[in-house]
C-alpha atoms as one frame of an Amber mdcrd trajectory, in Angstrom:
protein
   0.000   0.000   0.000   1.237   3.490  -0.845   1.141   5.134   2.588   1.696
   8.596   1.128  -1.346   8.146  -1.091  -3.458   7.062   1.862  -2.319  10.116
   3.807  -3.416  12.317   0.911  -6.829  10.635   0.867  -7.368  11.020   4.595
  -6.058  14.582   4.567  -8.641  15.621   1.975 -11.679  14.151   3.759 -14.380
  16.272   5.352 -17.623  15.368   7.121 -19.926  17.868   5.347 -22.931  17.928
   5.120 -22.804  16.249   8.547 -21.893  18.159  11.686 -18.341  19.522  11.551
 -16.373  20.631  14.603 -12.701  20.801  15.664 -13.082  17.618  17.746 -14.815
  15.640  14.963 -12.900  14.158  12.032 -13.862  12.218   8.921 -11.703   9.138
   9.485 -10.204   7.168  12.360  -7.487   4.627  13.078  -9.870   1.781  12.244
 -10.194   3.010   8.654  -6.409   2.938   8.312  -6.060  -0.502   9.919  -8.810
  -1.994   7.739  -7.166  -0.713   4.563  -3.692  -1.852   5.595  -5.040  -5.287
   6.539  -6.882  -5.512   3.227  -3.677  -4.654   1.359  -2.102  -7.834   2.784
  -5.087 -10.124   2.198  -6.939  -8.851  -0.859  -5.774  -9.566  -4.362  -5.662
  -6.988  -7.140  -8.859  -6.854  -9.170 -11.130  -8.107  -6.369 -14.759  -7.075
  -6.146 -14.968  -5.126  -2.894 -18.118  -4.225  -0.957 -17.802  -1.524   1.692
 -20.356  -1.341   4.517 -20.548   1.339   7.174 -18.112   3.801   5.611 -18.786
   7.016   7.475 -17.527   9.721   5.122 -15.618   7.892   2.395 -12.326   6.912
   4.029 -12.760   3.204   3.281 -14.253   3.577  -0.181 -11.800   6.181  -1.440
  -8.889   4.515   0.346  -9.796   1.277  -1.444  -9.950   2.986  -4.830  -6.677
   4.807  -4.507  -4.567   2.133  -2.798  -5.918  -1.410  -3.335  -6.405  -1.622
  -7.122  -9.851  -3.235  -6.892 -11.845  -4.543  -9.818 -15.112  -2.987  -8.618
 -16.173  -1.145  -5.481 -19.744  -1.079  -4.171 -20.669   0.789  -1.024 -23.593
   1.035   1.361 -23.855   3.770   3.985 -26.849   3.816   6.264 -26.858   7.599
   6.738 -27.741   9.897   3.870 -25.184  12.391   5.178 -22.499   9.735   4.726
 -23.615   9.096   1.142 -23.412  12.790   0.333 -20.092  13.254   2.116 -18.600
  10.397   0.095 -19.664  12.006  -3.166 -18.341  15.398  -2.096 -15.026  13.920
  -0.946 -14.685  11.914  -4.166 -15.251  15.072  -6.197 -12.637  16.941  -4.156
 -10.076  14.175  -4.665 -10.678  14.243  -8.416  -9.535  17.850  -8.621  -6.164
  18.299 -10.380  -3.237  18.182  -8.010  -5.139  16.997  -4.943  -3.900  13.433
  -5.413  -0.455  12.647  -6.816  -0.760  11.829 -10.506  -4.495  12.572 -10.826
  -6.220  14.875 -13.261  -9.758  16.204 -13.224 -12.289  13.391 -13.582 -10.174
  10.525 -12.205 -10.622   8.664  -8.958  -8.894   5.350  -8.537 -10.423   2.966
 -11.024 -13.056   5.482 -12.161 -12.679   7.645 -15.252 -14.501  10.624 -16.687
 -17.690  11.368 -14.775 -17.610   7.997 -13.029 -16.508   8.200  -9.394 -15.124
   4.651  -9.355 -17.688   3.269  -6.917 -21.377   2.386  -6.915 -23.627   3.382
  -4.002 -26.321   0.783  -3.351 -28.966  -0.129  -0.776 -28.016  -2.889   1.619
 -28.941  -6.209   0.052 -28.132  -8.744  -2.665 -27.046  -6.256  -5.354 -24.461
  -4.754  -3.014 -22.993  -8.110  -1.987 -23.470 -10.418  -5.008 -20.116 -11.936
  -5.967 -18.144  -9.756  -3.547 -14.794 -11.355  -2.706 -13.956  -8.846   0.028
 -16.203  -6.940   2.424 -14.780  -4.070   4.463 -16.941  -3.269   7.469 -16.771
  -0.613  10.146 -18.222  -2.594  13.036 -21.695  -1.316  13.966 -22.844  -0.303
  17.418 -25.226  -3.206  18.000 -24.972  -6.958  17.747 -28.327  -6.992  15.940
 -26.934  -4.850  13.122 -23.802  -6.990  12.927 -25.965 -10.113  12.733 -28.040
  -8.639   9.898 -24.892  -7.676   7.963 -23.024 -10.955   8.559 -26.050 -13.037
   7.547 -26.431 -11.100   4.310 -22.714 -11.379   3.480 -22.771 -15.139   4.071
 -25.937 -15.479   1.990 -25.104 -13.278  -1.018 -21.332 -12.748  -1.339 -18.868
 -15.046  -3.118 -18.320 -18.408  -1.357 -14.679 -17.490  -0.673 -15.519 -14.005
   0.637 -13.295 -12.430   3.292 -15.109 -10.164   5.706 -12.778  -7.669   7.398
 -14.640  -6.107  10.316 -12.854  -3.338  12.188 -13.603  -1.228  15.216 -12.223
   0.640  18.178 -11.196  -1.843  20.865 -13.198  -0.053  23.581 -16.396  -0.608
  21.585 -15.719  -4.263  20.701 -16.891  -7.325  22.611 -16.587 -11.083  22.518
 -20.229 -11.121  21.503 -19.159  -9.810  18.097 -16.987 -12.884  17.569 -19.940
 -15.080  18.520 -22.257 -13.304  16.065 -19.744 -13.671  13.231 -19.268 -17.327
  14.211 -22.944 -17.988  13.493 -22.333 -17.196   9.822 -18.636 -17.989   9.212
 -16.618 -21.093  10.114 -13.422 -19.094  10.623 -13.329 -16.001  12.854  -9.839
 -14.675  13.550  -9.248 -11.500  15.583  -6.090  -9.753  14.377  -3.546  -7.903
  16.512  -4.753  -4.552  17.815  -3.010  -1.342  16.827  -3.648   2.270  17.843
  -6.599   1.054  19.918  -8.275  -0.520  16.866  -8.680  -4.135  15.856  -9.775
  -6.065  12.770 -11.617  -9.397  12.841 -11.171 -11.598   9.765 -14.198 -13.805
   9.038 -14.058 -16.358   6.218 -15.478 -19.720   5.115 -19.037 -18.436   4.880
 -21.649 -20.970   5.895 -24.268 -19.624   3.493 -27.872 -19.346   4.585 -31.013
 -20.519   2.837 -33.333 -19.577   5.697 -35.802 -16.691   5.265 -34.580 -13.151
   5.923 -34.924 -12.384   9.644 -34.962  -8.580   9.372 -36.777  -6.418  10.079
 -37.615  -8.010  13.420 -41.242  -7.492  14.467 -42.413  -7.250  18.082 -45.714
  -6.375  19.703 -45.346  -3.622  22.329 -48.233  -4.268  24.680 -48.233  -0.924
  26.494 -48.805   0.836  23.166 -50.877  -1.909  21.510 -48.474  -1.460  18.576
 -46.450  -3.748  16.347 -42.929  -2.331  16.008 -40.520  -3.327  13.235 -36.769
  -2.793  13.439 -33.750  -3.413  11.263 -30.536  -4.069  13.154 -29.122  -0.547
  12.743 -32.033   1.256  14.408 -31.558   2.762  17.870 -33.393   0.827  20.619
 -34.515  -1.895  18.197 -38.145  -2.865  18.782 -38.076  -1.518  22.346 -39.845
   1.657  23.403 -37.142   4.270  24.059 -37.643   5.935  27.448 -37.533   9.439
  25.964 -40.207   8.505  23.444 -42.284   6.951  26.235 -42.217  10.247  28.167
 -43.086  12.348  25.098 -46.038  10.068  24.327 -47.625  10.940  27.682 -48.269
  14.406  26.183 -49.971  13.045  23.064 -53.462  14.073  24.294 -52.275  17.722
  24.418 -50.959  17.788  20.842 -53.129  19.505  18.249 -54.505  17.785  15.174
 -52.285  18.853  12.301 -52.906  18.898   8.586 -49.317  17.669   8.161 -47.228
  16.326  11.043 -43.601  15.144  10.960 -41.789  12.614  13.128 -38.245  14.003
  12.757 -35.553  11.404  13.469 -38.265   8.760  13.378 -36.280   5.607  14.204
 -38.768   2.746  14.084 -41.661   5.172  13.609 -43.342   4.769  16.989 -44.123
   8.480  17.395 -45.456   8.701  13.837 -47.662   5.654  14.342 -49.076   6.742
  17.685 -49.798  10.277  16.480 -51.387   8.977  13.269 -53.591   6.569  15.179
 -54.871   9.368  17.439 -55.354  11.816  14.548 -56.606   9.799  11.546 -57.258
  12.969   9.509 -53.612  14.065   9.694 -51.016  13.262   7.064 -47.822  12.131
   8.805 -44.256  11.973   7.499 -41.694   9.788   9.272 -38.209  10.936   8.322
 -34.670  10.022   9.317 -31.092  10.179   8.009 -30.891   6.404   8.341 -31.998
   4.068   5.563 -32.561   1.333   8.158 -34.742   3.643  10.254 -36.869   4.690
   7.279 -37.334   1.054   6.234 -38.261   0.164   9.827 -40.768   3.022  10.109
 -42.359   1.967   6.835 -42.663  -1.615   8.102 -44.116  -0.378  11.415 -46.734
   1.679   9.595 -47.657  -1.273   7.386 -47.863  -3.670  10.339 -50.408  -1.407
  12.022 -52.535  -0.606   8.971 -51.243   2.982   8.782 -49.314   2.828   5.519
 -51.847   5.037   3.699 -51.549   7.766   6.337 -47.809   7.681   7.037 -45.266
   8.522   4.366 -41.563   7.856   4.915 -38.623   9.960   3.769 -34.872   9.522
   4.077 -33.540  13.049   4.360 -30.954  15.186   6.109 -32.693  17.486   8.581
 -35.787  18.011   6.401 -33.628  19.405   3.606 -36.130  18.481   0.875 -39.170
  19.908   2.676 -40.429  23.394   1.841 -40.335  26.258   4.333 -43.539  26.682
   6.311 -45.099  23.465   5.009 -45.685  21.583   8.297 -48.063  22.166  11.203
 -46.495  19.958  13.876 -43.093  18.318  14.451 -42.305  15.604  16.995 -38.632
  15.402  17.920 -36.604  13.083  20.136 -33.135  14.188  18.983 -29.957  12.121
  19.343 -27.312  13.323  21.759 -24.447  11.427  20.106 -22.508  12.113  16.923
 -20.811   8.825  16.111 -19.436   7.446  19.376 -19.138  10.800  21.157 -21.606
  12.956  23.066 -22.297  16.056  20.983 -25.321  18.371  20.801 -24.684  19.388
  17.191 -27.073  16.900  15.589 -29.954  17.936  17.845 -29.319  21.642  17.236
 -29.356  21.039  13.481 -32.715  19.275  13.768 -34.205  22.068  15.896 -33.169
  24.649  13.306 -34.698  22.495  10.553 -37.969  22.169  12.452 -38.185  25.942
  12.822 -37.704  26.392   9.082 -40.438  23.959   7.960 -43.060  24.921  10.544
 -45.897  27.147   9.373 -46.979  30.113  11.519 -48.508  28.812  14.758 -46.978
  25.421  14.033 -45.808  23.426  17.055 -42.597  21.590  17.875 -42.790  19.033
  20.678 -39.313  18.016  21.846 -38.025  15.566  24.437 -34.368  15.725  25.445
 -31.966  14.824  28.214 -32.200  17.451  30.942 -28.496  18.353  30.804 -28.562
  19.365  27.135 -28.642  23.135  26.375 -31.513  23.129  23.887 -33.796  25.794
  25.382 -31.999  28.825  23.856 -31.918  27.125  20.454 -35.637  26.315  20.635
 -36.456  29.950  21.434 -34.118  31.254  18.726 -34.983  28.934  15.835 -38.642
  28.166  16.529 -40.254  30.600  18.945 -41.682  30.887  22.465 -40.954  27.671
  24.332 -42.559  26.315  27.488 -41.603  23.312  29.571 -44.500  20.880  29.546
 -42.964  18.276  31.811 -39.824  17.002  33.509 -38.809  13.719  35.043 -35.446
  12.761  36.570 -33.887  12.282  33.106 -35.876  14.167  30.455 -37.504  17.488
  29.662 -40.453  17.874  27.283 -41.006  21.280  25.667 -43.568  22.897  23.373
 -42.291  25.567  20.981 -44.646  27.647  18.812 -43.634  29.205  15.518 -44.578
  32.887  15.430 -46.202  34.573  12.439 -43.829  36.727  10.344 -43.700  40.357
  11.349
């Protein structure tokens, strides 16, 4: 592997349109270790599938340093998809990479970026000889990925799964062992480790995901793909916000922003059958889960789903009510930036007198942002962990 080339790739990466801050970067030591491990194990011309690439480090590193035959990539977050395209375009600029001219990126030529972005599934994995994976947060997501790789990739596929040691567990080895006969943890370096899984067992059983579970306290069937926060469980913040459902007005158009499995969208839609509801999230897995939840409860005609970055495709002033349970993590770190971005987006799309109902951890400094970006904000309830607020969008002038 040309280490200088890899340094150039990493040095050019940015996170935009995701949250950017001095303490947030677009690659980590796991990206480097995965690529260096792949350089030792992967032959030239291999078909490579990349899963979980955050901002393009793995995909672009593969193109510029591994001489692959084809590169396919799936990123769960739409911000990651867009960041990859932006970073690829930046690297194609003359002089950014040694020996490149405008329009070139690894194995791509002309307008082609050298990689294909695909949904997670058979098309992504069919015939793949190598899969590079940033290990996900949950064992359920790892199980869904490993099962699909074993089912659809080439019989001799090598799955290289990397992560930060502090976030890894022996349970990950056990999950991979359900789908591969050989699971070999490699030596750790710079607090990262790669697990090499090979000898895929294949799987002819029906697809397990999304998982479906009946939540008795809501009388609701909840569907969840492995990547979705809280799975089929009722998140405690969502549970608290739902206690205020009787106080929420009936909207012509309501939005569940950061919908996850779509519980808020489903419960609001059930209470207000005349309202059109949009469940939206950055995550492809969340949007697919919310769609399955709506269908499982007979609400698919009332609830539309949308994968989007902070309501970027919705018109200003087009919504009457927004429900928001914002994340308080960006990647593996605690950071309020994602929630602040969502609050600003809600203020933009709300019509005059539109309402934003928000639940958030009590320690987070969201009140000034709610007042600034939406309008007058009142605290509707507090418990030992969460605050629920109601913000009202003022009329112009």
